[in-house]
C-alpha positions in Angstrom: 0.0 0.2 -0.1 2.6 2.2 1.0 4.8 1.5 -2.2 1.5 2.4 -4.4 1.3 5.8 -3.1 5.2 6.6 -3.4 4.6 4.9 -6.9 1.3 7.5 -7.7 3.4 10.3 -6.1 6.6 10.1 -8.3 4.2 9.7 -11.1 2.2 12.4 -10.4 5.5 14.5 -9.9 7.3 13.8 -13.1 3.7 14.6 -15.0 4.2 18.1 -13.2 7.6 18.7 -14.2 7.0 17.5 -17.6 4.0 20.1 -17.5 6.0 23.3 -16.1 8.8 22.7 -19.1 6.3 22.4 -21.9 4.7 26.1 -20.6 7.8 27.3 -20.2 9.1 26.4 -24.2 6.0 27.9 -25.3 6.2 31.0 -23.5 9.9 31.4 -24.3 9.2 31.1 -27.8 6.0 33.2 -27.8 7.8 35.8 -26.4 10.6 36.0 -28.7 8.4 36.1 -31.8 6.4 38.7 -30.1 9.7 40.8 -29.7 10.7 40.1 -33.4 7.2 41.4 -34.6 7.5 44.4 -32.6 11.0 45.2 -33.9 10.0 44.6 -37.4 7.2 47.9 -36.4 10.0 50.5 -35.1 11.7 52.8 -37.7 15.7 51.3 -38.6 17.2 54.1 -36.4 15.2 52.9 -33.3 16.3 49.8 -33.6 19.8 50.1 -34.5 20.3 53.3 -31.7 18.4 51.2 -29.5 20.4 49.3 -26.5 16.9 47.5 -25.9 18.0 43.9 -26.9 14.7 42.1 -28.5 14.0 39.9 -25.4 13.6 42.9 -23.2 11.0 45.5 -22.7 12.1 49.0 -23.9 13.2 51.6 -21.3 10.1 54.2 -20.4 12.0 57.7 -20.7 9.1 59.6 -20.0 7.5 60.7 -23.7 4.0 60.4 -23.5 1.6 60.1 -26.5 0.5 63.8 -27.4 -2.0 64.0 -29.9 -2.0 67.7 -31.4 -4.8 67.5 -34.3 -7.6 67.6 -33.2 -7.1 69.5 -30.0 -10.6 67.7 -28.8 -11.5 64.2 -28.4 -14.9 64.7 -29.9 -15.2 66.7 -33.0 -18.0 67.0 -35.7 -16.7 67.4 -39.5 -18.2 68.1 -42.8 -15.3 66.2 -45.3 -14.5 62.7 -45.4 -10.9 62.9 -45.4 -9.3 63.3 -41.8 -5.7 63.3 -40.5 -4.6 62.6 -36.8 -1.1 64.1 -35.9 0.7 64.2 -32.7 4.1 62.7 -31.5 5.0 59.6 -29.2 7.7 57.5 -27.6 9.2 56.2 -31.2 10.8 53.1 -29.2 7.6 52.1 -28.2 4.3 50.8 -30.8 1.5 53.1 -31.5 -1.5 51.6 -32.4 -5.0 52.8 -33.6 -7.9 50.6 -33.7 -5.0 47.5 -33.0 -3.4 49.1 -36.5 0.6 49.5 -36.1 0.6 53.8 -37.2 4.0 54.2 -39.0 5.9 57.3 -37.6 9.2 59.1 -38.1 12.3 58.8 -36.1 11.4 61.3 -33.2 8.0 59.8 -33.1 6.2 62.0 -35.0 2.9 60.7 -37.1 0.2 61.6 -39.2 -2.5 59.0 -39.3 -5.0 59.7 -42.4 -8.1 57.9 -42.8 -11.7 58.1 -44.4 -14.7 58.7 -42.0 -17.9 56.8 -42.5 -20.8 59.1 -42.5 -21.8 59.7 -38.9 -20.0 58.6 -35.8 -16.4 57.5 -36.0 -14.5 55.8 -33.0 -10.6 55.8 -32.9 -8.9 54.3 -29.9 -5.0 55.6 -29.9 -2.7 53.1 -27.5 0.7 53.8 -26.9 2.9 52.2 -23.5 -0.4 51.0 -21.7 -1.9 54.2 -22.3 -5.1 54.8 -24.3 -6.7 57.8 -26.1 -10.6 57.8 -27.2 -11.3 59.9 -30.1 -15.1 60.3 -32.0 -15.2 62.2 -35.0 -18.5 62.8 -36.5 -18.7 63.3 -40.2 -22.1 65.3 -41.1 -22.7 65.1 -44.9 -23.7 68.4 -45.8 -24.2 70.2 -48.7 -24.2 74.0 -47.5 -21.2 74.9 -45.7 -21.6 78.0 -45.1 -23.1 81.6 -46.7 -22.9 85.3 -46.9 -24.9 87.6 -46.3 -25.5 85.3 -42.8 -26.5 87.9 -40.3 -28.9 91.3 -40.4 -27.4 93.7 -42.7 -27.9 96.8 -44.0 -26.5 98.6 -47.2 -27.7 101.8 -49.0 -29.7 102.2 -52.0 -28.9 100.8 -55.0 -26.3 98.6 -53.6 -25.1 95.4 -55.2 -24.8 92.3 -52.9 -23.0 89.4 -54.1 -24.7 86.3 -52.3 -22.0 83.5 -51.6 -22.4 79.5 -50.5 -20.2 77.2 -49.8 -21.5 74.0 -50.9 -20.6 70.7 -52.7 -19.1 70.8 -56.2 -21.6 70.0 -58.6 -24.3 71.5 -56.5 -27.3 73.2 -57.7 -27.7 76.6 -55.7 -29.9 79.2 -55.6 -30.8 82.3 -53.6 -34.4 83.9 -53.5 -34.8 87.1 -52.2 -37.5 90.1 -52.5 -39.7 88.0 -54.9 -36.8 86.3 -57.1 -34.8 83.7 -57.5 -31.2 83.4 -58.9 -29.3 80.5 -59.6 -25.6 80.9 -58.0 -22.4 80.5 -60.2 -19.7 78.3 -59.1 -16.4 80.0 -58.5 -13.8 79.4 -61.8 -10.8 78.0 -59.7 -12.3 75.9 -56.7 -9.8 74.4 -54.3 -8.8 71.0 -55.5 -8.4 69.8 -51.8 -11.9 70.4 -50.8 -15.5 69.1 -52.0 -16.8 72.2 -51.7 -16.6 75.5 -53.8 -18.0 78.8 -53.7 -20.8 79.6 -55.4 -21.9 83.4 -56.1 -25.2 85.5 -57.3 -25.7 89.2 -57.5 -28.7 90.8 -56.0 -29.5 94.7 -57.1 -31.2 96.8 -54.1 -33.8 98.8 -55.2 -32.8 102.5 -55.9 -33.8 106.1 -54.8 -36.1 104.7 -52.1 -37.5 107.8 -49.9 -37.3 106.0 -46.5 -35.7 102.3 -45.0 -37.5 99.2 -46.6 -37.5 96.3 -44.7 -36.5 93.3 -47.9 -36.9 90.0 -45.6 -34.2 87.1 -45.3 -32.4 85.6 -48.4 -33.2 81.7 -48.8 -30.4 79.6 -49.8 -31.1 76.0 -51.1 -28.7 73.8 -52.6 -29.4 70.1 -54.0 -26.5 67.4 -54.4 -26.8 63.9 -55.0 -30.9 63.9 -54.3 -29.8 65.7 -50.8 -31.1 69.6 -50.8 -30.6 71.7 -47.8 -31.8 75.3 -47.3 -30.9 77.9 -44.8 -31.6 81.6 -44.5 -30.0 84.8 -43.5 -31.2 87.7 -41.3 -33.0 90.5 -42.4 -31.9 93.0 -45.0 -32.7 96.5 -45.2 -32.2 98.7 -48.2 -31.4 102.0 -46.6 -33.2 105.7 -47.8 -31.5 107.4 -50.2 -30.2 110.4 -48.1 -27.7 111.4 -50.5 -28.3 113.7 -53.7 -25.7 113.1 -56.4 -25.6 115.4 -59.4 -24.8 113.6 -62.2 -22.7 116.0 -64.0 -22.4 114.2 -67.4 -19.4 116.9 -68.1 -17.8 115.2 -64.6 -16.6 112.4 -66.0 -14.0 112.3 -69.0 -15.4 110.2 -72.1 -13.1 107.1 -72.2 -10.6 105.2 -70.6 -11.6 103.7 -67.4 -13.8 106.3 -66.2 -16.9 105.6 -64.5 -20.0 108.0 -64.1 -20.4 107.7 -60.4 -22.5 111.1 -60.1 -20.5 114.5 -59.1 -21.9 115.0 -55.4 -20.4 112.3 -53.6 -16.5 112.2 -52.5 -14.5 109.5 -51.4 -11.1 110.2 -49.7 -8.6 107.9 -48.3 -7.9 107.9 -44.9 -5.4 104.9 -44.6 -1.8 104.6 -45.3 -2.5 103.3 -48.6 -5.6 101.7 -50.6 -5.5 98.7 -52.6 -7.4 98.8 -56.0 -9.4 96.9 -57.5 -11.3 96.5 -61.0 -14.2 99.3 -60.8 -15.4 98.4 -64.6 -16.9 95.3 -64.0 -19.7 92.9 -65.2 -22.4 91.0 -63.2 -21.0 87.8 -64.3 -17.7 88.8 -63.2 -19.6 90.1 -59.8 -21.3 86.9 -59.8 -18.2 84.0 -60.3 -16.2 86.2 -57.9 -13.4 86.9 -60.2 -14.6 91.3 -59.4 -12.7 90.6 -56.1 -9.5 89.4 -57.6 -6.0 91.4 -56.4 -4.4 91.7 -59.7 -0.7 93.2 -60.0 -2.0 95.3 -62.9 -3.7 97.3 -60.4 -2.2 99.6 -58.2 -2.2 101.3 -54.4 -3.5 104.9 -53.7 -1.6 106.7 -51.3 -3.4 108.8 -48.0 -5.4 111.6 -49.1 -6.5 110.9 -52.8 -9.8 112.4 -53.4 -12.5 111.2 -55.8 -16.5 111.1 -56.9 -17.7 107.7 -55.4 -20.8 106.0 -56.0 -23.2 106.6 -53.0 -24.2 102.7 -53.2 -21.9 99.8 -52.6 -20.8 96.5 -54.1 -20.9 93.9 -51.4 -18.7 90.9 -51.3 -18.6 88.0 -48.3 -19.9 91.1 -46.0 -17.0 93.2 -47.3 -18.2 96.6 -48.7 -16.7 98.2 -51.5 -16.5 102.0 -53.1 -16.6 102.4 -56.9 -14.5 105.5 -57.9 -14.8 107.6 -60.5 -11.1 107.1 -61.7 -12.7 103.5 -62.6 -11.6 101.6 -59.5 -13.3 99.9 -56.5 -11.3 100.3 -52.8 -12.8 98.9 -49.7 -14.8 100.8 -47.5 -13.2 99.1 -44.4 -10.5 96.5 -44.0 -9.7 93.9 -40.9 -6.0 94.3 -39.6 -5.4 90.5 -39.1 -4.9 88.5 -37.3 -6.9 90.6 -34.7 -9.5 91.6 -37.0 -10.3 95.2 -36.1 -12.3 96.8 -38.3 -10.0 99.9 -39.7 -11.8 102.3 -42.4 -10.4 102.8 -45.6 -11.9 105.5 -47.3 -14.4 108.2 -45.4 -17.6 109.4 -47.7 -19.0 112.8 -47.8 -20.7 115.1 -50.1 -18.7 118.1 -51.5 -17.6 119.0 -55.3 -14.3 118.4 -56.7 -12.5 120.7 -59.0 -13.6 119.8 -62.6 -10.3 119.0 -64.1 -6.6 118.7 -62.5 -2.9 120.4 -63.8 0.0 118.6 -63.1 3.4 120.5 -62.9 6.7 118.6 -62.5 8.2 120.1 -59.6 12.1 117.8 -59.1 13.7 114.8 -59.7 16.2 113.7 -56.9 18.5 110.3 -55.8 17.4 110.5 -52.1 18.8 107.1 -49.9 19.1 104.8 -53.0 15.6 106.1 -54.5 15.0 108.1 -56.9 12.1 110.8 -55.8 9.9 112.4 -58.4 7.7 115.0 -57.1 4.5 117.1 -58.4 2.6 119.6 -57.7 -1.1 119.2 -58.1 -4.4 121.7 -58.6 -6.1 118.3 -56.3 -5.2 115.1 -54.6 -6.6 112.9 -57.5 -6.0 109.4 -58.5 -3.7 108.3 -61.1 -3.0 104.8 -62.6 0.6 103.1 -62.2 1.5 100.3 -65.1 4.5 97.8 -66.0 4.4 98.1 -69.4 4.5 95.6 -71.7 4.3 92.7 -69.9 2.6 89.4 -70.3 1.1 87.1 -68.2 -0.1 83.4 -68.4 -3.5 83.4 -67.7 -5.2 86.8 -66.3 -8.8 85.2 -67.0 -8.0 82.5 -64.3 -6.5 84.6 -62.1 -3.0 83.6 -63.1 -0.3 85.9 -63.1 2.6 84.2 -63.4 4.9 85.0 -65.9 7.7 83.1 -67.9 9.6 86.1 -69.3 10.5 89.7 -68.1 9.5 92.2 -70.7 8.6 95.4 -69.3 10.6 98.1 -71.0 8.6 101.2 -69.5 6.6 102.4 -66.7 3.6 104.4 -67.1 1.8 106.5 -64.6 -1.6 108.2 -65.8 -2.8 111.6 -64.2 -6.6 111.6 -64.2 -8.6 114.4 -65.1 -5.2 116.5 -65.5 -6.0 119.0 -68.2 -2.5 120.9 -68.2 0.6 119.1 -67.6 3.3 121.9 -67.0 7.3 121.3 -67.6 10.1 118.9 -68.9 11.3 116.1 -67.3 15.2 115.5 -67.9 16.7 112.0 -67.0 20.3 112.5 -66.3 23.0 110.5 -68.7 24.1 108.1 -65.4 20.6 107.9 -63.7 20.8 103.7 -62.5 17.3 103.2 -63.2 15.9 105.3 -66.7 17.4 106.2 -69.4 14.5 109.2 -70.6 10.8 110.1 -70.2 8.0 111.1 -72.2 4.7 113.4 -72.1 1.7 111.9 -73.6 -1.6 113.2 -73.6 -4.2 110.8 -74.2 -6.5 110.8 -76.9 -9.9 108.2 -77.9 -9.6 106.3 -81.2 -11.3 109.5 -82.7 -9.3 111.8 -81.9 -11.4 113.3 -78.6 -9.3 114.0 -75.7 -9.8 112.2 -72.6 -8.6 114.5 -70.0 -5.6 112.8 -68.8 -1.8 113.1 -69.4 0.7 110.0 -68.8 4.5 110.2 -68.3 6.3 107.2 -69.6 9.6 106.7 -68.2 11.8 104.5 -70.4 13.8 101.7 -68.0 17.4 101.7 -68.8 17.5 97.9 -68.8 14.4 95.4 -70.2 12.9 94.6 -66.8 15.0 96.6 -65.1 12.7 97.4 -62.2 12.8 97.3 -58.6 10.2 98.8 -57.1 7.9 102.0 -56.3 5.5 103.8 -53.1 3.5 107.1 -53.5 2.4 109.8 -51.1 1.9 113.3 -50.4 4.5 115.1 -49.0 4.0 117.9 -45.9 3.5 120.1 -49.1 0.7 118.4 -50.8 2.9 117.5 -53.7 2.7 113.8 -55.2 5.8 112.0 -54.8 6.9 108.7 -56.7 10.0 106.9 -55.1 11.5 104.1 -57.3 14.2 102.2 -55.5 17.3 101.8 -57.4 19.4 99.0 -58.2 22.2 98.4 -55.7 26.0 97.9 -56.6 27.6 94.5 -54.7 31.2 93.4 -54.2 33.1 90.3 -54.3 34.2 89.3 -51.1 36.2 86.2 -49.8 33.6 84.5 -47.9 31.7 81.2 -48.6 29.0 83.3 -50.9 32.0 85.1 -52.6 29.6 88.7 -52.2 29.9 91.4 -49.7 26.5 92.3 -49.0 27.2 96.1 -47.1 25.0 98.7 -47.9 22.2 96.2 -48.5 19.1 96.6 -46.3 16.9 93.3 -45.8 13.3 92.7 -43.8 12.5 89.2 -42.8 9.0 89.0 -42.4 8.5 86.0 -40.0 5.2 84.7 -40.4 2.4 84.3 -37.7 3.2 84.8 -34.1 1.9 85.5 -30.5 -1.9 84.3 -30.3 -1.3 83.4 -34.3 0.4 80.1 -33.9 0.0 79.3 -37.8 0.1 75.5 -38.7 0.0 73.6 -35.7 2.0 70.6 -36.5 2.8 67.8 -34.4 3.7 69.4 -31.6 2.1 72.9 -31.4 3.8 73.8 -27.9 7.4 73.2 -29.1 7.4 73.3 -33.0 4.0 75.4 -33.7 4.6 77.2 -37.6 5.1 80.6 -35.6 8.0 79.1 -33.5 9.8 77.5 -36.5 9.2 80.6 -38.6 11.1 82.6 -35.9 13.9 79.6 -35.6 14.5 80.0 -39.1 14.4 83.7 -39.5 17.3 84.1 -37.3 19.2 81.7 -38.9 18.6 83.8 -42.2 19.5 87.1 -40.5 22.7 85.6 -39.1 24.0 84.4 -42.4 22.8 87.6 -44.2 24.8 89.9 -41.4 28.0 87.5 -41.5 28.5 89.2 -45.4 27.6 92.8 -44.6 23.7 93.3 -44.9 21.6 95.2 -42.3 19.0 92.9 -41.4 15.4 93.9 -39.6 12.7 91.4 -38.5 8.9 92.0 -38.2 9.1 90.3 -34.9 11.8 89.1 -32.9 9.9 86.8 -30.6 7.1 84.9 -30.0 4.6 88.0 -30.0 1.6 88.8 -32.4 2.0 90.8 -35.8 -0.8 92.0 -37.5 -1.0 92.4 -40.8 -1.1 96.5 -41.3 2.1 96.8 -38.4 3.7 94.4 -41.4 3.1 96.5 -44.1 3.6 99.8 -42.5 7.2 98.6 -41.3 8.0 97.8 -44.7 7.0 101.1 -46.2 9.0 103.1 -43.6 12.5 100.7 -43.6 12.2 100.8 -47.5 14.6 97.8 -47.8 16.2 96.5 -50.7 14.5 93.3 -50.3 12.0 91.7 -48.5 11.8 87.7 -47.9 8.8 86.1 -45.9 9.1 82.9 -43.6 6.3 80.5 -43.2 6.1 76.6 -43.2 3.4 74.7 -45.2 0.4 73.0 -44.2 -2.4 70.5 -45.4 -5.3 69.0 -44.5 -3.5 65.8 -45.6 -0.6 64.6 -44.6 1.1 63.7 -48.6 1.8 66.9 -49.5 5.7 68.3 -48.9 8.5 70.5 -50.0 9.5 74.0 -50.9 7.6 76.8 -52.4 9.0 80.5 -53.3 6.3 83.1 -54.4 6.1 86.1 -55.9 3.2 88.7 -57.1 4.4 91.6 -59.0 6.3 90.9 -62.1 9.7 92.7 -60.7 9.5 89.9 -57.8 9.7 87.0 -60.5 13.9 87.3 -60.1 14.3 87.3 -56.5 11.8 84.7 -56.0 13.4 82.2 -58.5 16.7 82.5 -57.4 16.1 81.7 -54.0 13.9 78.9 -55.7 16.8 78.0 -57.5 19.4 78.2 -54.7 16.9 76.0 -52.3 16.6 73.3 -55.0 20.5 73.1 -55.4 21.4 73.0 -52.1 18.4 71.2 -50.1 17.4 68.0 -52.5 17.7 65.8 -49.7 15.8 67.7 -47.4 12.7 68.1 -49.8 13.2 65.0 -51.6 10.1 63.5 -53.2 8.0 61.4 -51.1 4.6 61.2 -53.2 4.2 61.1 -56.6 1.3 62.9 -57.0 3.4 66.0 -55.2 6.8 68.1 -56.6 9.2 69.0 -53.9 10.2 72.3 -55.4 7.8 74.8 -56.5 8.0 78.5 -58.0 4.6 80.4 -58.5 2.6 83.5 -58.6 0.2 83.7 -55.6 -1.9 87.0 -54.2 -0.5 86.5 -50.6 -0.9 89.9 -48.9 2.8 90.5 -47.9 4.0 90.1 -51.9 1.0 92.6 -53.3 3.3 95.5 -51.2 5.1 97.3 -54.1 8.2 99.0 -52.3 10.6 96.4 -53.0 10.6 92.7 -54.6 9.2 90.8 -52.0 9.5 86.7 -52.0 7.3 84.5 -49.7 8.9 81.3 -48.9 7.1 77.6 -47.9 10.2 76.2 -46.0 8.1 72.7 -46.1 5.1 71.3 -44.7 4.6 70.9 -41.3 1.8 68.7 -41.9 4.1 66.1 -43.5 6.1 63.5 -41.3 9.3 63.6 -43.8 9.3 67.8 -43.8 8.4 67.6 -40.0 11.8 65.6 -39.1 13.7 68.7 -41.1 11.9 71.3 -39.7 12.8 70.7 -36.0 16.6 69.9 -37.2 19.1 72.7 -36.4 21.5 71.0 -39.1 18.7 71.0 -41.5 17.5 74.6 -41.1 21.3 75.7 -41.1 21.3 74.5 -44.8 18.2 76.4 -45.5 19.2 79.5 -44.2 22.3 79.1 -46.4 20.5 78.3 -49.2 17.9 81.5 -49.4 20.9 83.4 -48.9 23.0 82.2 -51.4 19.4 82.8 -53.5 19.3 86.7 -52.1 23.3 87.0 -53.1 22.6 85.7 -56.5 19.6 88.0 -56.8 21.8 91.4 -56.1 24.5 90.1 -58.4 22.1 89.9 -61.3 21.1 93.2 -60.8 24.5 94.9 -60.1 25.6 98.0 -62.0 
């Protein structure tokens, strides 16, 4: 009996040992397979640099999962494509709904997905920590509309109604007993499912009292689904302005528009951007009348002209039409504060029936040619750089292939007298000669204005201009003269002593720009400043005098920047930005210009960066080119004081670009490339 018990005991003990060895072997094999699978999911740099073996758990270095976009864990969107971005510990796996996410060396990631209609749930897991996000995709037809709230407009105003709706929608606006079908904009954005639709409403005119016209009803239909929204109440104000439509007040021909001769607009801002005044209802409906064009110009503070008592209203922006054939903003928002500042003041009055221009002087002051004229009154003028062709103005593409302009035309509106002769010195660095032209219609009748034509010494040899009225009330035109630079024994081979450069540091303060993967440490505003300081350092090493629109992470408004540019009168302005997209795929560098005389400056920066930074901006997606040279209507680029180049130094929303945006070595190389582009530009224009 005892022997039997011992026998059973040893048998049980042997079986237990076998079971333990079997479990241990399986666990070892499973751990080995898990470690191998985890290692294969890591970036190669993380595997090679880590001291952790495949059988050890990675050490916790304190880096946690940080999702920077979206900022909230529950969001509502109206487009199906959605991107999560953020940072994580690169040596620990990151999953979303159990799927491993690919990341860069620093742990930065972008996760793109296509949403289902309704509620979408995403669970991120990293180092044992879970974060859950819900994204609700609402399939809508109408995204926004304008006017939206209650609005009041003067009698006879033209109101452009705008609806953002899905591309291919049928969009209508019903108002005051009429229904109009809205027209889709000419150039809708490629990266959005929505487009802008515009239509024109003309309010009653000459009404003796205020009229409440009711609300605008917006209706859009797409794929069988219809949505309807209404605006606030629209009021047509009574016509309390008596305008004398004197036919002799408006010249016949040219760009002139008969707006009457009793209501005056005075420009009260430091300058006013102009838009085409002779516009058709079709151009108002498709939005093209609102385009900024390099063929228009800025008018200085103090300019006076008769104007229409009614407005053209577009996206709640009101324009005043001048008799000279321009439209100007009634008021404008100073971004990013969005404070509304008046551009013109309107009042009832009478202007002289003509203007008289007398040439006063031409002199060189601080690298600028200044021409001064006496005027009977502060009338508008036209400023044209001719002859210059543009790629496709009808689609707002004012890019140029070749710089072909040879002269500058300044047309003095309403001038019936031009006194004095303008003699250009033989050694003048900019102009070769001048000619006074009395303008006439095709039938030989006088238009009642004169043009001063200034011939350039070299084709394309123009570098910037500005205008203002001095303390004596004289009209002054300033033309930037080309600077001469010298060869030097430095890495750029050039001495930039005497060259003034302004660096416009994009965004800042409350305006962080693109958030990127880590907006607290690497937002666009912060990275713009970092790169700007490096460019400044490179330029100063070779003698340039450099200014910056901001030197810390403070808010810098549009008007502050423009005033600084006009007051400093630099030889060159470079704007530093970083790009962003709702998609994580686009990447690369962009160099942008607006005015024709900025093309060369932009081209040199583009070429130098492409040559020196090929690895930094390498092609990551077959759909996107990593280098671009483009025309664009960025506000800073539209200023005419000097050549202005706006740079987009990589996509902060792209994983590969972001890895270089946050690397000091890469930023040093970017700064050197931009500096070389600036140096090459000045070498190309030296006398």
